C-alpha positions as CSV (number, residue, x, y, z in Angstrom):
1,M,-75.4,144.0,-24.6
2,E,-73.3,144.4,-21.6
3,S,-74.5,142.1,-18.9
4,W,-72.4,143.7,-16.0
5,A,-73.1,147.1,-14.2
6,T,-70.6,148.1,-11.7
7,F,-72.0,151.2,-9.5
8,G,-71.6,152.2,-5.7
9,G,-69.0,150.6,-4.1
10,D,-67.8,148.5,-7.0
11,L,-70.6,146.0,-7.1
12,H,-71.4,144.3,-10.1
13,L,-74.9,142.7,-11.5
14,D,-75.1,139.8,-13.7
15,L,-77.5,139.4,-16.2
16,S,-76.6,136.8,-17.8
17,A,-77.8,134.2,-15.2
18,G,-81.6,134.9,-15.6
19,R,-81.6,135.3,-19.6
20,A,-80.0,132.0,-19.7
21,R,-82.8,130.9,-17.9
22,G,-85.0,132.6,-20.8
23,L,-85.9,135.5,-18.4
24,G,-86.8,138.8,-20.2
25,L,-84.8,141.9,-19.0
26,R,-87.0,143.3,-16.6
27,A,-87.3,139.9,-15.1
28,A,-83.3,138.9,-15.2
29,L,-82.8,142.3,-13.8
30,E,-85.0,141.7,-10.9
31,D,-83.6,138.2,-10.5
32,A,-80.2,139.9,-10.0
33,L,-80.6,142.4,-7.7
34,R,-83.2,140.3,-5.8
35,T,-80.2,137.8,-5.5
36,A,-77.6,140.4,-4.5
37,A,-79.7,141.3,-1.8
38,R,-80.6,137.8,-0.5
39,D,-77.1,136.9,-0.5
40,A,-76.1,140.1,1.5
41,R,-73.9,141.3,-1.5
42,L,-76.2,144.2,-1.2
43,A,-76.4,144.7,2.3
44,P,-79.5,146.5,4.0
45,G,-79.2,150.5,3.4
46,T,-77.1,150.3,0.5
47,R,-78.2,153.2,-1.9
48,L,-78.9,152.0,-6.0
49,P,-78.1,154.2,-8.5
50,S,-81.1,156.1,-9.9
51,S,-83.2,154.3,-13.0
52,R,-81.7,156.5,-15.5
53,A,-78.0,155.7,-14.6
54,L,-78.4,151.9,-14.4
55,S,-80.2,151.8,-17.5
56,A,-77.6,153.6,-19.1
57,D,-75.1,151.8,-17.9
58,L,-76.7,148.3,-18.5
59,G,-78.0,149.8,-21.9
60,I,-81.4,149.2,-21.4
61,A,-84.1,151.2,-21.3
62,R,-85.4,153.4,-18.3
63,N,-89.0,152.4,-18.4
64,T,-87.3,148.8,-17.7
65,V,-85.2,149.3,-14.3
66,A,-88.1,151.6,-13.1
67,E,-90.6,148.9,-13.3
68,A,-88.1,146.6,-11.9
69,Y,-87.0,148.6,-8.6
70,A,-90.6,149.0,-8.0
71,Q,-91.7,145.2,-8.5
72,L,-88.6,144.4,-5.7
73,T,-90.3,147.7,-3.5
74,A,-93.3,146.2,-3.3
75,E,-91.7,142.6,-2.3
76,G,-90.3,144.2,0.2
77,W,-86.6,143.8,-1.1
78,L,-86.1,147.6,-1.8
79,T,-87.5,150.8,0.1
80,A,-88.0,154.4,-1.9
81,R,-87.2,156.8,0.1
82,Q,-88.1,160.8,-1.2
83,G,-85.0,162.5,-1.4
84,S,-82.9,159.6,-1.1
85,G,-83.3,157.3,-3.9
86,T,-84.0,153.6,-3.8
87,V,-82.2,151.6,-1.1
88,V,-82.3,148.2,-0.2
89,A,-84.5,147.4,2.7
90,E,-83.4,146.2,6.1
91,R,-84.8,142.6,7.0
92,G,-85.3,140.8,10.4
93,A,-85.1,137.1,10.8
94,P,-86.9,134.9,9.0
95,A,-89.1,132.7,10.8
96,A,-88.3,129.0,11.4
97,S,-90.5,127.2,9.5
98,A,-89.3,129.3,6.6
99,V,-85.9,127.5,6.5
100,P,-85.5,125.4,3.5
101,A,-85.3,121.8,3.0
102,A,-82.6,122.0,0.7
103,G,-80.4,124.2,3.1
104,P,-80.9,128.0,4.1
105,P,-79.2,130.9,1.9
106,P,-76.4,132.2,3.8
107,P,-76.9,135.0,6.6
108,P,-74.9,138.3,6.6
109,A,-71.8,138.5,8.3
110,A,-72.3,138.6,12.4
111,R,-72.3,142.0,13.8
112,Y,-72.5,141.0,17.4
113,D,-69.8,137.9,18.5
114,L,-70.9,136.1,21.5
115,T,-69.4,132.8,20.5
116,P,-67.6,131.4,24.0
117,G,-64.0,131.1,25.2
118,R,-63.0,134.9,24.1
119,P,-62.4,138.0,26.4
120,D,-63.2,141.4,25.5
121,L,-60.3,142.5,23.5
122,S,-61.0,146.3,24.4
123,L,-60.2,145.2,28.3
124,F,-56.7,144.8,27.4
125,P,-54.1,146.9,29.6
126,R,-52.1,148.7,27.1
127,S,-50.6,151.1,29.0
128,A,-49.6,148.9,32.1
129,W,-48.4,146.5,29.4
130,L,-46.3,148.9,27.6
131,A,-44.8,150.6,31.0
132,A,-43.8,146.7,31.9
133,A,-42.2,146.1,28.3
134,R,-40.5,149.4,29.2
135,R,-39.0,148.2,32.5
136,A,-38.6,144.8,31.7
137,L,-36.5,145.2,28.3
138,A,-34.5,148.2,30.2
139,V,-32.6,145.2,32.6
140,A,-32.6,142.6,29.9
141,P,-29.2,141.0,29.6
142,H,-28.5,140.8,25.9
143,E,-28.3,137.1,26.4
144,A,-31.9,136.6,26.8
145,L,-32.5,137.9,23.2
146,G,-30.5,134.6,21.9
147,Y,-31.2,131.1,22.1
148,S,-32.3,130.1,25.3
149,D,-34.0,127.4,27.4
150,P,-37.1,125.8,25.7
151,R,-38.9,125.8,29.0
152,G,-39.1,129.9,28.6
153,R,-37.4,132.5,30.0
154,I,-36.2,131.9,34.2
155,E,-37.8,135.2,34.8
156,L,-41.2,134.1,34.1
157,R,-41.1,130.7,35.7
158,R,-39.9,132.0,38.7
159,A,-43.0,134.9,38.7
160,L,-45.5,132.0,37.3
161,A,-44.6,129.9,40.4
162,G,-45.1,132.1,42.9
163,Y,-48.4,133.5,41.0
164,L,-49.8,130.3,40.6
165,A,-49.0,129.4,44.2
166,R,-50.8,132.4,45.7
167,V,-54.0,132.4,43.2
168,R,-54.7,128.9,42.3
169,G,-53.0,127.0,44.8
170,V,-50.6,124.7,42.4
171,R,-48.0,123.4,43.8
172,A,-44.7,125.1,41.1
173,D,-41.5,124.7,41.0
174,P,-40.1,127.1,38.2
175,E,-37.7,124.2,36.7
176,R,-40.6,122.0,36.1
177,I,-42.7,124.9,34.0
178,L,-42.7,124.9,30.4
179,V,-44.0,128.4,28.8
180,C,-45.7,127.6,25.5
181,A,-47.6,129.4,22.8
182,G,-51.2,128.7,24.4
183,Y,-52.6,125.6,25.5
184,T,-53.3,124.6,22.7
185,Q,-49.7,124.0,21.7
186,G,-49.2,122.9,25.4
187,L,-51.4,120.0,24.8
188,R,-50.2,119.1,21.7
189,L,-46.7,119.0,23.5
190,V,-47.5,116.5,26.2
191,C,-49.9,114.4,23.9
192,G,-46.8,113.5,21.8
193,A,-44.7,112.9,25.1
194,L,-47.6,110.4,26.0
195,R,-47.4,109.1,22.6
196,E,-43.7,108.3,23.1
197,R,-44.7,106.4,26.5
198,G,-47.3,104.5,24.7
199,V,-50.5,106.0,25.5
200,R,-53.1,105.5,22.8
201,A,-56.2,107.2,23.8
202,V,-57.1,110.2,25.9
203,A,-60.3,110.3,27.8
204,V,-62.1,114.0,27.6
205,E,-65.2,114.9,29.0
206,E,-68.4,114.7,27.2
207,Y,-68.9,118.4,26.3
208,G,-65.8,120.5,25.6
209,L,-63.9,122.4,22.5
210,P,-63.6,120.7,19.3
211,P,-60.4,121.5,18.6
212,Q,-59.2,119.9,21.8
213,Q,-60.1,116.6,20.3
214,R,-58.8,117.8,16.9
215,V,-55.1,118.5,18.7
216,I,-55.5,114.9,20.6
217,A,-56.0,112.9,17.1
218,A,-52.8,115.3,15.4
219,A,-50.6,113.7,18.4
220,G,-52.0,109.9,17.0
221,L,-54.5,109.4,20.0
222,A,-57.8,108.4,20.3
223,T,-60.4,109.9,22.5
224,V,-63.2,108.4,24.8
225,A,-65.6,110.4,26.3
226,L,-66.5,110.5,29.8
227,P,-70.1,111.2,30.7
228,L,-71.0,114.4,32.6
229,D,-73.2,115.5,35.2
230,G,-74.1,117.9,38.2
231,G,-71.1,116.9,39.8
232,G,-68.9,117.4,36.7
233,A,-66.7,114.3,34.5
234,R,-67.4,110.3,35.9
235,T,-64.0,110.3,36.4
236,D,-65.2,106.9,38.7
237,L,-65.7,105.4,35.5
238,L,-61.7,106.4,33.8
239,A,-60.9,102.6,34.4
240,A,-63.2,101.5,32.2
241,T,-62.1,103.4,29.0
242,G,-58.7,102.2,28.7
243,A,-57.2,105.9,28.6
244,G,-53.6,106.3,29.8
245,A,-54.5,109.7,30.3
246,V,-57.7,112.3,30.8
247,V,-58.3,116.2,30.2
248,L,-60.1,117.5,33.0
249,T,-61.6,121.1,33.1
250,S,-62.3,120.7,37.1
251,A,-62.5,124.0,38.4
252,H,-65.4,125.3,35.7
253,Q,-66.2,122.9,33.0
254,F,-66.7,123.9,29.6
255,P,-69.5,124.7,29.1
256,T,-71.7,123.4,31.8
257,G,-69.9,125.6,34.1
258,V,-70.1,123.0,37.1
259,A,-67.3,122.5,39.2
260,L,-65.9,118.8,39.8
261,R,-67.3,117.2,42.7
262,A,-64.6,116.9,45.3
263,S,-64.9,112.9,45.2
264,R,-64.3,113.1,41.9
265,R,-61.5,115.0,42.1
266,S,-60.0,112.6,44.2
267,A,-61.3,109.4,42.0
268,A,-59.2,111.2,39.0
269,V,-55.8,111.2,40.9
270,A,-56.2,107.5,42.5
271,W,-56.9,106.1,38.9
272,A,-53.7,107.7,37.8
273,R,-51.7,106.4,40.6
274,E,-53.1,103.0,40.1
275,T,-52.5,102.8,36.7
276,G,-49.6,105.3,35.8
277,G,-52.3,107.4,34.3
278,L,-51.9,111.0,33.5
279,V,-54.4,114.0,34.6
280,I,-54.2,117.0,32.5
281,E,-55.9,119.7,34.3
282,D,-57.1,123.0,31.8
283,D,-57.7,125.8,33.8
284,Y,-58.8,128.1,31.0
285,D,-60.7,130.6,33.2
286,G,-59.5,130.4,36.9
287,E,-59.3,133.8,37.5
288,F,-62.9,134.7,36.9
289,R,-65.4,133.4,39.7
290,Y,-68.4,135.4,41.0
291,D,-70.8,134.0,43.6
292,R,-68.4,131.4,45.3
293,H,-64.9,131.2,46.3
294,A,-62.3,130.3,43.9
295,V,-61.9,126.3,43.5
296,G,-58.5,125.4,43.6
297,A,-56.1,123.9,41.2
298,L,-56.8,120.0,41.2
299,Q,-53.2,119.6,40.6
300,A,-52.2,120.4,44.8
301,L,-53.6,117.3,45.0
302,D,-50.8,115.1,43.4
303,P,-48.2,117.0,41.2
304,E,-46.8,114.0,39.7
305,R,-49.6,112.8,38.4
306,V,-51.4,116.2,36.9
307,V,-50.1,118.2,34.5
308,Y,-51.7,121.9,35.1
309,A,-52.5,124.2,32.0
310,G,-53.0,127.4,32.4
311,T,-53.0,130.6,29.7
312,T,-53.5,134.6,29.1
313,S,-55.9,134.0,26.4
314,K,-59.1,134.9,29.3
315,S,-56.7,137.3,31.6
316,L,-55.1,139.5,28.8
317,A,-55.6,138.3,25.2
318,P,-55.4,135.1,23.3
319,G,-53.1,137.2,20.5
320,L,-50.3,136.8,22.4
321,R,-50.1,133.3,22.7
322,L,-48.9,132.7,26.3
323,G,-49.2,129.6,27.8
324,W,-47.7,127.4,30.5
325,L,-47.4,124.0,31.7
326,V,-46.4,123.0,35.6
327,L,-45.0,119.3,34.5
328,P,-44.9,116.0,36.9
329,A,-41.0,115.4,37.0
330,E,-40.9,112.5,34.8
331,L,-42.6,114.2,32.0
332,V,-40.4,117.8,32.2
333,E,-37.7,115.9,29.7
334,P,-40.1,114.4,27.5
335,V,-42.4,117.4,27.0
336,V,-39.1,119.4,26.2
337,R,-37.8,117.4,23.5
338,Q,-41.4,118.0,21.9
339,K,-41.4,122.0,22.5
340,R,-37.5,122.0,20.9
341,L,-39.2,120.3,17.9
342,A,-42.1,122.5,18.1
343,D,-40.5,125.7,17.9
344,T,-37.3,125.9,19.9
345,Q,-38.6,128.2,22.1
346,S,-41.4,131.1,22.9
347,G,-41.3,134.6,22.0
348,V,-38.9,136.3,24.8
349,L,-39.8,140.0,25.0
350,D,-43.4,138.9,25.4
351,Q,-42.2,136.6,28.4
352,L,-40.2,139.2,30.1
353,T,-43.2,141.4,29.7
354,L,-45.6,139.3,31.3
355,A,-42.8,138.5,34.1
356,E,-42.7,142.1,35.2
357,L,-46.7,143.0,34.8
358,I,-46.8,139.6,37.3
359,T,-44.0,140.7,39.6
360,S,-44.8,144.1,40.0
361,G,-48.7,143.2,40.8
362,G,-49.8,144.8,37.7
363,L,-51.7,141.2,36.3
364,D,-53.5,141.6,39.8
365,R,-54.8,145.1,39.5
366,H,-55.9,144.0,35.7
367,V,-57.6,140.5,36.7
368,R,-60.1,142.7,39.3
369,R,-60.6,145.2,36.7
370,C,-61.8,142.5,34.5
371,R,-63.9,140.0,37.3
372,S,-66.0,143.5,38.0
373,H,-66.7,144.2,34.2
374,Y,-67.9,140.2,33.3
375,R,-69.8,140.4,36.4
376,R,-71.7,143.0,35.3
377,R,-71.9,141.7,32.2
378,R,-73.4,138.4,33.6
379,D,-75.8,140.2,35.5
380,R,-77.0,142.5,32.7
381,L,-77.8,139.0,30.6
382,V,-79.5,137.6,33.5
383,A,-81.8,140.3,34.0
384,A,-82.3,140.4,30.3
385,L,-83.0,137.3,30.0
386,A,-85.5,137.1,33.1
387,E,-87.4,140.2,31.7
388,R,-87.8,139.3,27.9
389,A,-87.6,135.5,27.6
390,P,-88.3,134.0,31.1
391,Q,-88.9,130.4,29.6
392,V,-85.0,130.4,28.9
393,E,-83.1,128.6,31.7
394,V,-79.6,130.3,32.1
395,T,-76.6,127.9,33.9
396,G,-73.0,127.7,34.8
397,L,-73.2,131.5,36.2
398,A,-70.9,131.3,39.0
399,A,-68.0,131.5,37.1
400,G,-66.3,132.3,33.7
401,L,-67.3,134.1,30.4
402,H,-70.0,132.4,29.5
403,A,-73.3,131.0,30.0
404,V,-75.7,128.0,28.9
405,L,-79.4,128.9,28.0
406,R,-81.1,125.6,27.7
407,L,-84.8,126.4,26.1
408,P,-87.9,124.6,26.6
409,S,-89.3,121.7,24.8
410,G,-91.2,122.9,21.5
411,S,-88.4,125.6,20.8
412,P,-86.7,125.7,17.1
413,T,-84.2,123.2,16.8
414,E,-80.6,124.2,17.2
415,D,-79.8,124.4,13.4
416,E,-82.7,126.4,12.9
417,L,-81.9,128.6,15.8
418,L,-78.2,128.9,14.7
419,W,-79.4,130.0,11.1
420,Q,-81.6,132.4,12.9
421,A,-79.2,134.0,15.0
422,G,-77.3,134.5,11.8
423,W,-79.8,136.8,10.2
424,L,-80.0,138.7,13.3
425,G,-75.9,139.4,13.3
426,L,-75.3,136.9,16.2
427,A,-72.4,134.7,16.2
428,L,-73.2,131.7,19.1
429,H,-72.3,128.1,19.4
430,S,-75.2,125.8,19.8
431,L,-74.5,123.1,22.7
432,S,-73.9,120.1,20.5
433,F,-71.2,122.2,18.6
434,C,-69.0,121.1,22.0
435,R,-70.2,117.8,22.0
436,A,-67.3,115.0,22.1
437,E,-67.4,113.0,18.9
438,A,-66.9,109.9,21.0
439,A,-69.8,110.8,23.1
440,E,-72.8,108.1,22.8
441,P,-75.3,109.9,20.9
442,L,-78.3,111.3,22.9
443,P,-82.3,110.7,22.6
444,D,-84.0,114.4,21.3
445,A,-83.2,116.7,23.8
446,P,-84.5,120.7,24.5
447,P,-82.1,122.8,22.4
448,G,-79.1,124.5,24.2
449,L,-77.1,127.6,23.1
450,V,-73.3,128.7,24.6
451,I,-73.0,132.4,25.1
452,G,-70.1,134.4,25.7
453,Y,-70.8,137.6,27.1
454,G,-67.2,138.7,27.4
455,T,-66.6,139.5,24.1
456,P,-68.4,142.4,22.7
457,P,-67.1,145.8,23.5
458,E,-69.2,148.0,25.8
459,R,-70.7,150.1,23.3
460,E,-72.3,146.8,21.4
461,F,-73.4,144.9,24.4
462,A,-76.8,146.2,24.7
463,G,-77.5,145.4,21.0
464,A,-76.3,141.9,21.6
465,L,-78.6,141.4,24.4
466,D,-81.3,142.7,22.3
467,A,-80.6,140.4,19.2
468,L,-80.3,137.4,21.6
469,C,-83.4,137.8,23.3
470,T,-85.4,138.5,20.2
471,L,-83.5,135.1,18.8
472,V,-84.5,132.8,21.6
473,R,-88.1,134.1,22.5
474,L,-89.3,134.0,18.5
């Protein structure tokens, strides 16, 4: 007997597994359908073949198929619709207590992306970018298309020097700016140069993005964690870490959202001066401030002890892979050497286009539009949670593209919340996901979620909020 049936969109049923366990034909068919629905290979709403068609495909009695359909309908896996046949039923998020100890079945693919650190890609200024590309390419010298300075095109470095000084208070010289493929590469280049200089450990904030720690480790450096509180990273503890450098998200700590207190900024710079250490300032979303004045760059306190790292990943799109480092004089050549080894130089056409977008004012106009858009998003998130899940504390709202949700004691664990989120079609991060591996273990604490409200396109944002409120009020 043929154990495979193909129907619909080339979807297969395997009866052999059930038969091998000693199940009869009907039970094996029920088991195969139930497994396909549970594992989301049969998505909710999928129309199944008629009992006549499936019985013919499988070579079994039509009554056997009809009885299997009836049993699964009674169990809630299928729905029989008048005039529409039998379809896979919609399913809500299972209760937290239903999570099996041996591990839950995999949820279906996420419909709503609320992972932090990503912008709304539908806002990318396609027309302005295309116009800037045309203008830039029309006047670019032929030599611009060849091998050139590993630091990047001088047109972009000059544009960035003016823009960063005006918008972020950075003290930037075009000769000390290096264009790179986003913050990830920039951090890797700096870490490579630090290792050449004998540095063996880098201090990181107690919470941050795990990929950052992997980049540091890939350069052969260890990490030590700095505790965080309401004033940001405890830079007063740097001397005790033995680190030769520290990475800080000083303007908007990721993910907690606090700004580094002025006294701690001064302490970080003082530590670097006294020990010969280096501060790496990750200004990942410095353009987006809502309820407070922009916090200037830490780099302005001492350009010879602070590397300023910026990127277009939030302001434009991560797919551009454009970032920059503003380097102390003594680090320019070591980091340029690392860049030559990494990829020789960054792509020229996008550099020229970005330079034109900056100098024409197009980037400023785009950022202002985005700032208004994300502020409205943030306000809708806060209002929805206040109305439908008032027990949830929402923090980190004054800036950026994400918020931290802290749930009350007695709530489901973070692992349970993530599992339930998958069944609601949500992709998001738990607070513990962002905790540095080198950080001291925490005692039992209420669960937290890190919610990126910038990513979903406008047509999906209401649905994403509905699913989020359903999750946190379970």
